[in-house]
VEXDREN-2710 file (C-alpha; in Angstrom, 1 decimal):
% VEXDREN-2710
k/r/px/py/pz
1/MET/-8.0/-21.1/-1.6
2/LYS/-11.0/-19.3/-3.2
3/ARG/-13.4/-22.0/-1.9
4/LEU/-12.0/-21.7/1.6
5/THR/-12.4/-17.9/1.6
6/LEU/-16.0/-18.2/0.4
7/LEU/-16.8/-20.9/3.0
8/ALA/-15.4/-18.6/5.8
9/LEU/-17.6/-15.8/4.6
10/LEU/-20.7/-18.1/4.6
11/MET/-19.9/-19.2/8.2
12/LEU/-19.6/-15.6/9.3
13/ALA/-22.8/-14.8/7.5
14/VAL/-24.9/-17.2/9.6
15/ALA/-23.3/-16.3/13.0
16/PRO/-23.9/-13.1/15.0
17/ALA/-21.0/-10.6/14.5
18/ALA/-18.8/-9.5/17.3
19/ALA/-18.6/-5.8/18.2
20/ARG/-16.4/-5.1/15.2
21/GLU/-15.8/-7.4/12.3
22/VAL/-13.6/-6.8/9.2
23/LEU/-14.5/-9.2/6.4
24/PRO/-12.6/-9.3/3.1
25/LEU/-14.4/-8.4/-0.1
26/ASP/-11.7/-9.6/-2.5
27/GLU/-13.4/-12.6/-4.1
28/GLY/-16.2/-13.2/-6.5
29/TRP/-16.3/-9.9/-8.6
30/ARG/-17.6/-10.0/-12.1
31/PHE/-15.7/-7.6/-14.3
32/PHE/-16.6/-6.1/-17.7
33/PHE/-15.7/-3.0/-19.7
34/ARG/-18.3/-0.3/-20.0
35/SER/-18.0/-0.5/-23.8
36/GLU/-19.3/-4.1/-23.6
37/ASN/-22.7/-2.6/-22.6
38/ASP/-23.7/-5.6/-20.4
39/SER/-22.3/-8.3/-18.2
40/ASP/-23.0/-11.3/-20.5
41/ARG/-19.3/-11.7/-21.1
42/ALA/-18.1/-10.7/-17.6
43/ARG/-14.9/-12.3/-16.2
44/ILE/-14.7/-13.5/-12.6
45/VAL/-11.8/-11.7/-11.0
46/SER/-10.3/-11.3/-7.5
47/LEU/-9.0/-8.1/-6.0
48/PRO/-6.6/-6.5/-6.3
49/HIS/-7.2/-6.2/-10.0
50/THR/-6.3/-4.0/-13.0
51/TRP/-7.4/-4.2/-16.6
52/ASN/-3.9/-3.2/-17.7
53/THR/-2.3/-6.6/-17.2
54/ASP/1.0/-6.0/-19.1
55/PRO/3.1/-4.2/-16.5
56/ALA/5.6/-2.6/-18.8
57/GLY/3.3/-1.6/-21.6
58/CYS/3.5/-4.6/-23.9
59/GLY/0.0/-3.7/-25.1
60/PRO/-1.6/-0.3/-25.2
61/LEU/-2.3/1.3/-21.8
62/LEU/-6.1/1.4/-21.6
63/ARG/-7.5/4.7/-20.2
64/THR/-11.1/3.6/-20.1
65/ALA/-14.1/2.7/-17.8
66/ALA/-15.2/-0.6/-16.4
67/THR/-17.7/-2.2/-14.0
68/TYR/-17.1/-4.5/-11.1
69/GLN/-20.1/-6.4/-9.6
70/ARG/-20.6/-8.9/-6.8
71/LEU/-23.3/-10.2/-4.5
72/LEU/-23.1/-9.5/-0.7
73/HIS/-25.3/-11.6/1.5
74/VAL/-26.3/-9.7/4.6
75/PRO/-27.7/-11.9/7.4
76/GLU/-30.8/-10.9/9.4
77/ALA/-28.5/-11.1/12.5
78/TRP/-26.7/-8.0/11.3
79/ARG/-29.8/-5.8/11.5
80/SER/-28.5/-4.1/14.6
81/LYS/-25.1/-3.4/13.0
82/ARG/-23.7/-0.6/10.9
83/LEU/-22.1/-1.6/7.6
84/PHE/-19.2/0.2/6.0
85/VAL/-17.4/-0.7/2.7
86/LYS/-13.8/0.2/2.4
87/PHE/-11.7/0.3/-0.8
88/TYR/-8.0/0.8/-0.3
89/GLY/-7.4/2.0/-3.8
90/VAL/-9.4/2.6/-7.0
91/GLN/-7.7/4.1/-10.0
92/SER/-8.7/6.8/-10.6
93/VAL/-12.5/7.6/-10.0
94/GLY/-14.8/5.1/-8.4
95/SER/-18.6/5.2/-7.8
96/LEU/-20.3/2.6/-5.6
97/TYR/-23.9/1.5/-6.1
98/VAL/-25.7/-0.7/-3.6
99/ASN/-28.9/-2.3/-5.0
100/GLY/-28.9/0.4/-7.6
101/ARG/-28.6/3.3/-5.1
102/HIS/-25.6/5.5/-5.3
103/ALA/-23.5/5.2/-2.1
104/GLY/-20.8/7.7/-3.1
105/GLU/-18.0/8.6/-5.4
106/HIS/-14.3/8.9/-4.8
107/ARG/-12.0/10.9/-7.0
108/GLY/-8.4/10.1/-6.9
109/GLY/-6.5/6.8/-7.2
110/ALA/-3.9/7.4/-4.4
111/THR/-5.9/6.9/-1.2
112/ALA/-8.5/4.7/0.5
113/PHE/-12.1/5.6/1.0
114/VAL/-15.1/4.4/2.9
115/PHE/-18.9/4.5/2.4
116/GLU/-21.5/3.6/5.0
117/ILE/-24.2/1.3/3.3
118/THR/-26.3/0.5/6.4
119/ASP/-29.5/2.1/5.0
120/MET/-29.1/0.7/1.5
121/VAL/-28.8/-3.1/2.2
122/ARG/-31.6/-5.7/2.5
123/PHE/-31.1/-7.8/5.6
124/GLY/-31.6/-11.5/5.2
125/ALA/-31.0/-11.3/1.5
126/ASP/-28.4/-11.0/-1.2
127/ASN/-27.4/-7.4/-2.1
128/ASP/-25.8/-6.2/-5.3
129/LEU/-22.6/-4.2/-5.1
130/ARG/-21.5/-2.4/-8.3
131/MET/-18.4/-0.3/-8.6
132/GLU/-18.0/1.9/-11.7
133/VAL/-14.3/2.7/-12.3
134/SER/-12.6/5.0/-14.7
135/ASN/-8.9/5.8/-15.2
136/ALA/-9.5/8.2/-18.1
137/TRP/-7.9/11.6/-17.9
138/GLN/-9.9/14.0/-15.8
139/ASN/-9.3/17.8/-15.7
140/ASP/-10.5/18.0/-12.1
141/VAL/-8.7/15.1/-10.5
142/LEU/-5.0/15.0/-9.6
143/PRO/-2.7/14.1/-11.2
144/LEU/-3.3/16.2/-14.3
145/SER/0.1/15.2/-15.6
146/THR/2.2/12.1/-15.0
147/GLU/4.5/9.8/-17.0
148/ARG/3.8/6.8/-14.8
149/ASN/1.1/4.3/-15.8
150/LEU/-2.2/4.8/-14.1
151/TYR/-3.3/1.1/-14.1
152/GLY/-7.1/1.2/-14.1
153/GLY/-9.2/-0.9/-11.7
154/ILE/-9.7/-1.8/-8.1
155/TYR/-6.0/-2.2/-7.6
156/ARG/-5.9/-2.7/-3.9
157/ARG/-8.0/-4.8/-1.5
158/ALA/-11.5/-4.1/-0.3
159/GLU/-13.3/-5.0/2.9
160/LEU/-16.7/-4.9/4.8
161/ILE/-16.5/-3.4/8.3
162/LEU/-19.3/-4.2/10.8
163/THR/-19.7/-2.1/13.9
164/ASP/-22.2/-1.5/16.7
165/ARG/-24.3/1.6/16.5
166/THR/-21.6/3.6/18.5
167/ALA/-18.1/3.0/17.3
168/VAL/-14.9/4.7/16.3
169/THR/-15.5/5.8/12.7
170/PRO/-13.9/3.8/9.9
171/ASP/-14.1/7.0/7.8
172/TRP/-12.0/9.9/8.9
173/TYR/-10.9/10.8/5.4
174/GLY/-10.7/7.1/4.6
175/ALA/-8.9/6.2/7.8
176/ASP/-9.9/4.9/11.2
177/GLY/-10.8/7.8/13.4
178/VAL/-7.8/7.6/15.8
179/ALA/-4.9/10.1/15.5
180/VAL/-2.1/9.9/18.0
181/ARG/-0.5/13.3/18.3
182/PRO/2.8/13.5/20.3
183/GLU/3.4/17.2/21.2
184/ARG/6.5/17.1/23.4
185/VAL/9.0/14.2/23.0
186/SER/12.2/13.6/24.9
187/GLY/14.1/10.7/26.3
188/GLU/12.6/11.4/29.7
189/ARG/8.9/11.9/28.8
190/VAL/6.4/11.9/26.0
191/GLU/3.3/14.1/26.2
192/GLY/0.5/14.3/23.7
193/ARG/-3.1/13.6/23.0
194/ALA/-5.2/11.1/21.2
195/GLU/-8.0/12.4/18.9
196/ILE/-10.8/9.9/18.6
197/ARG/-13.6/10.4/16.1
198/LEU/-16.8/8.4/16.5
199/ALA/-19.0/7.4/13.7
200/PRO/-21.9/9.9/13.1
201/PRO/-24.2/9.3/16.1
202/LEU/-27.5/7.7/15.5
203/ARG/-28.9/9.3/18.7
204/HIS/-27.9/11.8/21.3
205/GLY/-26.4/10.7/24.6
206/THR/-23.0/9.9/26.1
207/CYS/-20.5/7.0/25.8
208/THR/-17.4/5.8/27.6
209/VAL/-14.1/6.1/25.7
210/ARG/-11.0/4.4/27.1
211/LEU/-7.4/4.8/25.8
212/GLU/-4.7/2.3/26.6
213/ILE/-1.1/2.6/25.4
214/THR/1.2/-0.5/25.6
215/ALA/5.0/-0.3/25.5
216/PRO/7.1/-2.4/23.1
217/ASP/7.8/-4.9/25.9
218/GLY/4.1/-5.4/26.6
219/TYR/3.9/-3.2/29.7
220/ARG/0.9/-0.9/30.0
221/ALA/2.4/2.5/29.8
222/PHE/-0.8/4.6/30.0
223/ALA/-4.6/4.1/30.5
224/HIS/-7.4/6.6/30.9
225/GLU/-11.1/6.7/30.5
226/VAL/-13.5/9.6/29.8
227/ARG/-17.2/10.2/29.4
228/ALA/-17.9/11.8/26.1
229/ARG/-21.0/13.3/24.4
230/LEU/-22.3/11.8/21.2
231/ASP/-22.4/15.1/19.3
232/GLY/-20.1/14.5/16.3
233/ARG/-17.1/16.3/17.8
234/PRO/-13.8/14.5/18.3
235/VAL/-12.9/13.1/21.7
236/GLU/-9.5/14.2/23.0
237/ILE/-7.6/12.3/25.7
238/PRO/-4.3/13.7/26.8
239/PHE/-1.6/11.2/27.7
240/ALA/1.9/11.1/29.1
241/ILE/4.6/8.4/29.2
242/ASP/7.7/8.5/31.4
243/ASP/11.0/7.0/30.3
244/PRO/9.7/6.2/26.8
245/GLU/11.4/4.0/24.2
246/LEU/11.8/6.4/21.3
247/TRP/11.4/5.3/17.7
248/SER/14.5/5.8/15.5
249/PRO/16.0/4.1/12.4
250/GLU/18.5/2.3/14.7
251/ARG/15.8/1.2/17.2
252/PRO/12.3/1.2/15.7
253/ALA/10.3/0.9/19.0
254/LEU/6.6/0.6/18.4
255/TYR/3.8/1.1/21.0
256/GLY/0.3/-0.4/20.8
257/VAL/-2.7/2.0/21.1
258/THR/-6.1/0.6/21.9
259/VAL/-9.4/2.6/22.0
260/ARG/-12.5/1.1/23.5
261/VAL/-16.0/2.6/23.2
262/GLU/-19.1/1.6/25.2
263/GLU/-22.6/3.0/25.1
264/GLY/-25.2/0.7/26.8
265/ASP/-24.9/-2.7/25.0
266/SER/-23.0/-1.1/22.1
267/ARG/-19.2/-1.8/22.1
268/ASP/-16.3/-1.2/19.8
269/SER/-12.5/-1.5/20.1
270/LEU/-9.7/-0.7/17.8
271/THR/-5.9/-1.3/18.1
272/LEU/-3.1/0.3/16.1
273/ARG/0.7/0.8/16.4
274/THR/2.6/4.0/16.5
275/GLY/6.0/5.3/17.7
276/PHE/7.2/8.4/19.4
277/ARG/10.1/10.6/18.0
278/SER/10.9/14.2/17.6
279/LEU/11.5/15.8/14.2
280/ARG/13.3/19.1/13.5
281/ALA/14.9/20.5/10.3
282/THR/17.0/23.6/10.0
283/PRO/19.5/24.8/7.3
284/ALA/22.3/24.8/9.8
285/GLY/21.5/21.6/11.7
286/GLY/20.0/19.5/8.9
287/PHE/17.2/17.0/9.7
288/GLU/17.2/15.9/13.3
289/ILE/15.4/12.8/14.7
290/ASN/15.3/12.8/18.5
291/GLY/17.9/15.6/18.5
292/ARG/20.4/13.7/16.4
293/ARG/21.3/14.8/12.8
294/THR/20.2/12.1/10.3
295/THR/21.4/12.2/6.7
296/PHE/18.9/10.7/4.4
297/ARG/20.2/8.2/1.8
298/GLY/17.0/7.9/-0.1
299/VAL/15.5/6.2/-3.2
300/SER/12.3/7.0/-5.0
301/LEU/9.8/4.1/-5.4
302/TYR/7.1/4.0/-7.9
303/HIS/4.0/1.8/-7.8
304/ASP/4.2/-1.1/-10.2
305/HIS/5.9/-4.4/-10.2
306/PRO/6.8/-6.8/-13.0
307/LEU/4.8/-9.7/-11.6
308/SER/1.6/-7.8/-10.8
309/GLY/1.6/-4.6/-12.7
310/GLY/-0.2/-1.9/-10.7
311/THR/-1.3/-4.4/-8.0
312/PRO/1.8/-5.2/-5.9
313/ALA/1.1/-7.7/-3.1
314/ALA/2.7/-7.9/0.3
315/ALA/5.4/-10.3/-1.1
316/ASP/6.3/-7.8/-3.8
317/ILE/6.6/-5.0/-1.3
318/GLU/8.8/-7.1/0.9
319/SER/11.1/-8.1/-2.0
320/ASP/11.4/-4.4/-3.1
321/LEU/12.4/-3.4/0.5
322/ALA/15.1/-6.1/0.4
323/PHE/16.7/-4.1/-2.4
324/VAL/16.5/-1.0/-0.2
325/ARG/18.3/-2.8/2.6
326/GLU/20.9/-4.3/0.3
327/LEU/21.7/-0.9/-1.2
328/GLY/22.1/0.6/2.3
329/ALA/19.5/3.3/1.8
330/ASN/17.7/4.4/4.9
331/ALA/14.8/6.2/3.3
332/VAL/12.2/5.8/0.6
333/ARG/10.1/8.4/-1.3
334/SER/6.6/7.3/-2.3
335/ALA/6.8/9.1/-5.7
336/GLU/3.6/11.0/-6.7
337/MET/1.3/9.2/-4.3
338/PRO/1.2/7.0/-1.2
339/HIS/1.9/3.3/-1.4
340/ASP/-0.2/0.6/0.1
341/ASP/-0.2/0.9/3.9
342/LEU/1.7/-2.4/4.0
343/LEU/4.8/-0.6/2.9
344/TYR/4.7/1.9/5.9
345/ASP/3.9/-1.0/8.3
346/ARG/7.2/-2.6/7.3
347/CYS/9.0/0.8/7.4
348/ASP/7.8/1.2/10.9
349/GLU/9.1/-2.2/11.9
350/THR/12.5/-1.9/10.2
351/GLY/13.4/1.7/10.7
352/VAL/13.2/2.9/7.1
353/LEU/12.2/6.6/6.8
354/ALA/9.4/7.5/4.5
355/TRP/8.5/10.6/2.5
356/VAL/4.8/10.4/1.3
357/GLU/3.9/12.6/-1.6
358/MET/0.6/13.7/-3.1
359/PRO/-0.1/13.5/-6.8
360/LEU/0.5/17.2/-7.7
361/VAL/3.2/16.6/-10.4
362/GLN/4.2/17.7/-13.8
363/ALA/5.8/15.2/-16.3
364/PRO/8.7/16.4/-18.5
365/PHE/6.6/16.7/-21.7
366/LEU/6.1/20.0/-23.4
367/GLY/2.3/19.7/-23.7
368/ASP/1.7/18.8/-20.1
369/THR/0.1/21.1/-17.4
370/GLY/0.5/20.0/-13.8
371/TYR/-1.8/22.6/-12.3
372/ALA/-4.8/24.6/-13.3
373/ALA/-6.6/27.2/-11.1
374/SER/-9.9/25.3/-11.3
375/PRO/-12.0/25.3/-8.1
376/ARG/-12.9/21.6/-8.6
377/LEU/-9.3/20.6/-9.1
378/CYS/-8.1/22.7/-6.2
379/GLU/-10.7/21.2/-4.0
380/ASN/-9.7/17.7/-5.1
381/GLY/-6.1/18.4/-4.2
382/VAL/-6.9/19.5/-0.7
383/ARG/-9.1/16.5/-0.3
384/GLN/-6.4/14.1/-1.4
385/LEU/-3.9/15.8/0.9
386/ARG/-6.3/15.4/3.9
387/GLU/-6.8/11.7/3.0
388/THR/-3.0/11.2/2.7
389/ILE/-2.3/12.7/6.1
390/ALA/-5.2/11.0/7.9
391/GLN/-4.3/7.6/6.6
392/HIS/-0.6/7.7/7.5
393/ILE/-0.4/10.0/10.5
394/ASN/0.2/7.2/13.0
395/HIS/3.2/5.8/11.1
396/PRO/6.4/6.9/12.9
397/SER/8.4/6.0/9.8
398/VAL/6.6/8.7/7.8
399/VAL/8.6/11.9/8.5
400/MET/7.5/14.4/5.9
401/TRP/4.6/15.3/3.6
402/GLY/5.4/16.0/-0.1
403/LEU/3.2/18.7/-1.7
404/PHE/4.4/18.8/-5.3
405/SER/7.0/17.5/-7.8
406/CYS/8.6/19.5/-10.6
407/LEU/5.7/21.9/-11.2
408/ARG/6.3/24.8/-13.6
409/SER/4.8/28.2/-13.3
410/ARG/3.8/28.5/-16.9
411/GLY/0.1/29.5/-17.2
412/ASP/-1.7/29.5/-13.8
413/ASN/0.9/30.2/-11.1
414/PRO/0.6/27.4/-8.5
415/ALA/2.5/29.3/-5.7
416/GLU/-0.6/30.5/-3.9
417/TYR/-2.2/27.1/-4.1
418/ILE/0.9/25.4/-2.7
419/ARG/0.7/27.9/0.2
420/THR/-2.9/26.7/0.8
421/LEU/-1.7/23.0/0.8
422/HIS/1.2/23.8/3.1
423/GLU/-1.0/25.6/5.6
424/GLU/-3.5/22.8/5.5
425/ALA/-0.8/20.2/6.1
426/ARG/0.6/22.1/9.1
427/ARG/-2.9/22.5/10.5
428/LEU/-3.6/18.8/10.2
429/ASP/-0.2/17.7/11.4
430/PRO/2.2/20.3/12.8
431/SER/4.7/17.6/13.9
432/ARG/6.0/16.8/10.4
433/PRO/7.6/19.2/7.9
434/THR/6.4/19.7/4.3
435/THR/8.6/19.2/1.3
436/ALA/8.6/19.3/-2.4
437/VAL/10.7/18.5/-5.5
438/SER/11.7/21.4/-7.7
439/ASP/13.6/21.7/-10.9
440/GLN/12.7/25.4/-11.4
441/ASP/13.6/28.8/-10.0
442/GLY/11.0/31.0/-8.4
443/GLU/8.8/31.5/-5.4
444/LEU/7.6/27.9/-5.3
445/ASN/10.9/27.0/-3.7
446/PHE/10.2/29.1/-0.6
447/VAL/6.8/27.7/0.5
448/THR/7.5/24.3/2.0
449/ASP/9.6/23.6/5.1
450/LEU/12.1/21.6/3.0
451/ILE/13.0/21.7/-0.6
452/VAL/14.6/19.0/-2.8
453/TRP/16.4/20.2/-5.9
454/ARG/15.9/17.9/-8.9
455/GLN/19.2/18.2/-10.7
456/ASN/20.1/17.3/-14.3
457/VAL/23.3/19.4/-14.9
458/GLY/25.5/17.7/-17.5
459/TRP/23.0/15.3/-19.0
460/GLU/21.8/17.1/-22.1
461/LYS/24.9/19.3/-22.4
462/GLY/28.1/20.0/-20.6
463/SER/29.7/17.5/-18.2
464/PRO/28.1/15.9/-15.1
465/ASP/31.1/17.3/-13.1
466/ASP/29.5/20.7/-13.7
467/VAL/27.2/19.9/-10.8
468/ARG/29.9/21.1/-8.4
469/ILE/29.5/24.6/-9.9
470/TRP/25.7/24.4/-9.2
471/ARG/26.5/23.2/-5.7
472/GLU/28.8/26.1/-4.9
473/MET/26.2/28.6/-6.3
474/LEU/23.6/27.1/-4.1
475/ARG/25.9/27.3/-1.1
476/ARG/26.7/31.0/-1.7
477/SER/23.1/32.2/-2.6
478/TRP/20.6/29.8/-1.0
479/SER/22.2/28.3/2.0
480/SER/19.3/29.7/4.1
481/LEU/17.0/27.0/2.5
482/CYS/16.7/23.5/4.0
483/SER/17.9/21.7/0.9
484/GLY/18.1/18.2/-0.3
485/VAL/19.0/17.0/-3.8
486/ALA/17.5/14.4/-6.1
487/TYR/19.0/13.1/-9.4
488/GLY/18.9/10.2/-11.9
489/ASN/18.7/9.5/-15.6
490/GLU/18.0/6.7/-17.9
491/GLY/20.3/3.8/-18.8
492/MET/19.5/0.4/-20.3
493/THR/21.7/-2.6/-19.6
494/HIS/21.3/-3.9/-23.2
495/HIS/22.2/-0.6/-24.8
496/GLN/26.0/-0.7/-24.9
497/ARG/28.6/1.0/-27.0
498/ALA/32.3/1.6/-26.9
499/ASP/32.2/5.4/-26.2
500/LEU/29.9/7.9/-24.5
501/VAL/29.3/10.1/-27.5
502/PRO/25.5/10.5/-27.8
503/GLU/24.1/8.1/-30.3
504/PRO/21.9/9.7/-33.1
505/ARG/19.4/7.0/-32.9
506/THR/16.2/7.9/-31.0
507/GLY/15.7/6.0/-27.8
508/TRP/19.4/5.0/-27.4
509/LEU/20.0/4.9/-23.6
510/PRO/23.4/3.4/-22.9
511/GLU/23.9/2.2/-19.3
512/SER/27.5/3.5/-19.4
513/ARG/26.3/7.1/-19.8
514/GLN/24.0/6.6/-16.8
515/THR/27.0/5.2/-14.8
516/ARG/29.2/8.2/-15.6
517/PHE/26.5/10.5/-14.6
518/HIS/26.0/8.8/-11.2
519/GLU/29.8/8.6/-10.6
520/SER/30.2/12.4/-11.0
521/TYR/27.1/13.3/-8.9
522/ALA/28.1/10.9/-6.1
523/LYS/31.6/12.4/-6.1
524/HIS/30.3/15.9/-5.6
525/LEU/27.0/15.5/-3.7
526/ALA/26.8/12.3/-1.8
527/SER/28.5/13.4/1.4
528/ASP/28.1/17.2/1.3
529/SER/26.7/18.6/4.5
530/LEU/24.9/21.3/2.6
531/PHE/22.1/18.7/1.9
532/TRP/20.0/17.1/4.6
533/GLY/19.3/14.3/2.1
534/VAL/20.3/12.7/-1.2
535/TRP/17.6/11.0/-3.2
536/ILE/18.2/8.7/-6.2
537/ASP/15.6/8.7/-8.9
538/ASN/14.8/5.8/-9.0
539/LEU/15.5/2.5/-7.3
540/PHE/13.6/0.6/-10.1
541/ASP/12.7/1.3/-13.7
542/PHE/8.9/1.8/-13.9
543/GLY/6.1/1.4/-16.4
544/SER/5.6/4.5/-18.6
545/ALA/3.6/4.1/-21.8
546/ARG/4.7/7.6/-22.7
547/ARG/8.4/6.5/-22.9
548/PRO/10.3/4.5/-25.6
549/TYR/10.1/0.8/-24.8
550/GLY/7.2/1.4/-22.4
551/ILE/9.4/2.1/-19.3
552/ASN/11.2/4.9/-17.6
553/ALA/14.7/3.4/-17.4
554/SER/16.2/5.7/-14.7
555/GLY/16.2/3.0/-12.0
556/LEU/19.3/1.5/-10.4
557/VAL/17.6/-1.9/-11.1
558/THR/15.8/-3.0/-14.2
559/PHE/12.0/-3.1/-14.2
560/ASP/12.0/-6.9/-14.0
561/ARG/14.2/-6.8/-10.8
562/ARG/16.6/-9.2/-12.5
563/THR/19.6/-7.0/-13.1
564/ARG/21.3/-4.5/-10.8
565/LYS/22.9/-1.8/-12.9
566/ASP/26.4/-0.6/-12.3
567/ALA/25.2/2.5/-10.5
568/PHE/23.4/0.3/-7.9
569/TYR/26.8/-1.1/-6.8
570/LEU/28.3/2.4/-6.6
571/TYR/25.7/3.4/-3.9
572/ARG/25.9/0.0/-2.3
573/ALA/29.6/0.6/-1.8
574/LEU/28.9/4.1/-0.4
575/TRP/25.9/3.4/1.8
576/ASN/26.0/-0.3/2.9
577/ARG/28.4/-0.5/5.8
578/ASN/27.3/-3.9/6.9
579/GLU/28.2/-5.9/3.8
580/PRO/31.3/-5.6/1.6
581/THR/30.9/-4.4/-2.0
582/LEU/33.3/-5.0/-4.8
583/ARG/32.2/-4.4/-8.4
584/ILE/34.1/-4.2/-11.7
585/ALA/31.9/-1.7/-13.5
586/ASP/31.2/-1.5/-17.3
587/ARG/31.3/-5.3/-17.5
588/ARG/28.6/-5.2/-20.2
589/ARG/30.7/-2.7/-22.3
590/LEU/34.3/-3.7/-22.0
591/ARG/35.9/-4.7/-25.4
592/ALA/38.4/-7.5/-25.6
593/ASP/39.7/-6.2/-29.0
594/GLY/43.3/-5.2/-28.0
595/SER/42.3/-1.5/-27.3
596/ARG/43.5/0.3/-24.2
597/GLN/40.8/1.0/-21.6
598/SER/40.5/2.3/-18.0
599/LEU/38.7/0.0/-15.6
600/HIS/36.4/1.4/-12.9
601/LEU/35.8/-0.4/-9.6
602/TYR/33.5/0.3/-6.6
603/ALA/34.7/-0.8/-3.2
604/ARG/35.0/0.7/0.3
605/GLU/38.5/-0.6/0.8
606/ARG/41.3/-0.2/-1.7
607/PRO/41.0/-3.2/-4.1
608/ARG/43.7/-5.2/-5.8
609/LEU/43.3/-5.6/-9.6
610/VAL/44.8/-8.3/-11.7
611/VAL/44.4/-8.3/-15.5
612/GLY/45.6/-11.3/-17.4
613/GLY/47.9/-12.3/-14.6
614/ASP/49.4/-8.8/-14.2
615/THR/48.7/-6.5/-11.2
616/VAL/47.3/-3.1/-12.3
617/ALA/47.7/0.1/-10.4
618/LEU/44.6/1.8/-9.1
619/HIS/43.9/5.3/-7.8
620/GLU/40.9/6.6/-5.8
621/TRP/39.0/9.0/-8.0
622/ALA/36.2/9.6/-5.4
623/PRO/35.0/7.9/-2.2
624/CYS/34.5/4.2/-3.1
625/GLN/35.4/4.8/-6.7
626/TRP/38.7/3.4/-8.1
627/ARG/40.1/3.7/-11.5
628/SER/43.0/2.0/-13.2
629/ASP/45.6/3.4/-15.6
630/SER/44.9/2.5/-19.2
631/VAL/45.3/-1.2/-19.8
632/ARG/45.2/-3.3/-23.0
633/LEU/42.4/-6.0/-23.0
634/GLU/42.8/-8.9/-25.4
635/PHE/40.7/-12.0/-25.4
636/PRO/40.7/-14.4/-23.7
637/CYS/41.2/-12.2/-20.7
638/THR/40.5/-12.8/-17.0
639/ILE/40.1/-9.8/-14.7
640/VAL/40.1/-10.4/-11.0
641/ALA/39.5/-7.8/-8.2
642/THR/39.8/-8.5/-4.5
643/ALA/39.2/-6.2/-1.5
644/GLY/39.0/-7.5/2.1
645/GLY/37.0/-10.7/2.0
646/ALA/35.2/-9.8/-1.3
647/ALA/36.2/-10.8/-4.9
648/ASP/34.8/-10.1/-8.3
649/THR/35.9/-11.9/-11.5
650/LEU/35.2/-11.1/-15.2
651/GLU/36.0/-13.4/-18.1
652/LEU/36.3/-11.8/-21.6
653/ARG/36.1/-14.6/-24.1
654/ALA/35.4/-12.8/-27.4
655/ALA/35.6/-9.4/-29.1
656/SER/32.4/-7.5/-28.7
657/GLY/33.3/-4.1/-30.1
658/ALA/32.7/-4.9/-33.8
659/ALA/28.9/-4.5/-33.7
660/VAL/26.2/-3.6/-31.2
661/PRO/23.6/-6.4/-30.8
662/ALA/19.9/-5.5/-31.5
663/PRO/18.3/-4.2/-28.3
664/ARG/16.4/-6.7/-26.2
665/ASP/12.8/-5.7/-25.6
666/PRO/12.8/-4.6/-21.9
667/ARG/9.1/-5.4/-21.6
668/GLN/9.6/-9.1/-21.8
669/LYS/7.8/-11.1/-19.2
670/ALA/9.5/-11.2/-15.9
671/ASP/10.2/-14.2/-13.7
672/ARG/11.5/-14.4/-10.1
673/ARG/15.1/-15.0/-11.0
674/MET/17.5/-12.1/-10.3
675/THR/20.7/-11.9/-12.4
676/ASP/23.5/-9.3/-12.8
END
């Protein structure tokens, strides 16, 4: 495959380029750490690449600096072209040098960036590209605080973009310079405008800009052409479409948008996809899409994967979305930073709603500070927000911008800065609401359009059922806010014990305690109209070198994607209306030692339970949650549950309550098998 890619690049190198060419730059990089001083021991790597190759922290998480180098042959035939280099993600600071000249620096690992290198290359010769990368902590780059692993390296793909001298810019805050802005959307008509930004002009004059919009069925819904000045200002073309097909989770209709630019013999064209839908959120009406209330059943997604660490590929993204669909969730939260654009492409196509968050976050560690009133840090946050919006504004699945997560007002108060971010987000994109995750009281909760309460009642003390008291307090005192709720806590499938009394051992995280927490929260919160959305933290365990065992184990699925925890089946029963769910919970904890125990089951329909040949009565404790009376379990024992066309069977063959086995290391190497 590597040879074929190189051969294709060589063939392109000797042929004249078309108006716009996009060539991959993923192969042939030489990599070495800065501490190695020179490239004598450089390794040949392909992008995406990270130097933290153990996804769940089996080795130390390296916060260091490294160098990537490769040669780029630029044919003489490209002399009339403009050359741009685009990196889709470098964690966390990257500086590009071309033939020893500094092309630019990007600070922040969450977003793409572009440098024009036309005046730095030698035509008809090899050129040296060198990217200096650092993922060391920086006091002027967000995030200042996080518990997720920042996997250092060029962790997303890179490409070379060739254009004629007059072209749509590839660098509007790291995005192509086309923003489609619907302003009035209804089932009868869509009206809006397209903002088109051209690359910085090389000379004064005028050009022709043409906009075409193609309906999902291939019909040309709109076409218009204007004459525009080459003066650096954006070109605006109003558009209107009658009888549109609106984008919705049930029918994700996508339109094609093509922009063509001509100036003399200079030509460029660019095609993207978008969709049209209206968004509205109010405390009384909740979150409305196209005038219809939509309740969010969401899960948080982090950014690593057991097979690829911090460099998830398209196949990894697709497999993770398969879990979202199986669960019955209709929304994902890109926790702490945007995902690769491939995720939002698939959300556009499948109708999954997306919340994209910027990396202004505070981890739950006493010594961490998430915000400091430093001019350089504040400038960096605004820049990252602009990049986040510009790079995802055309995705109809993206329905809100997240400004912060769990900030605390200790030290520098971030409220005024959050207002600045909110106003900037509304200026750049008035069509989407802003939101935030809060676990604190105070003025921070009144800045964004939406607020999501991160709840933890009953985890450290009290009972998880106490969350209903918090819910009623919120209803009485703060029902004027447009509120969602997020919750989740850690549980490891190999940490099992007979009771739920907190274990004195450090790092003991029994799955059963996580299960009871989710059962109570789902009972009291999952279907309450007070909330426009419920968000589970998280769908998957994620890498965190700051946590015991190298992971944050709050996911519904283990980090290696092999085991769905009991809580996964609880939400599958509540949310997935297309496939039956039946689950005998606590199967890793049940003891066949003659003791009396209550069995918990998850199912939409009333199940039938047979234990050792005897039918056992069940009562509905909460929606989709069924509990038995106390029953005696002795081995060998067969437990059979049936509901509708589904069945679940559990065989207890030996006593397991005498001793707790030594915990399995959760950071073991993953494979593609999935087990429960």
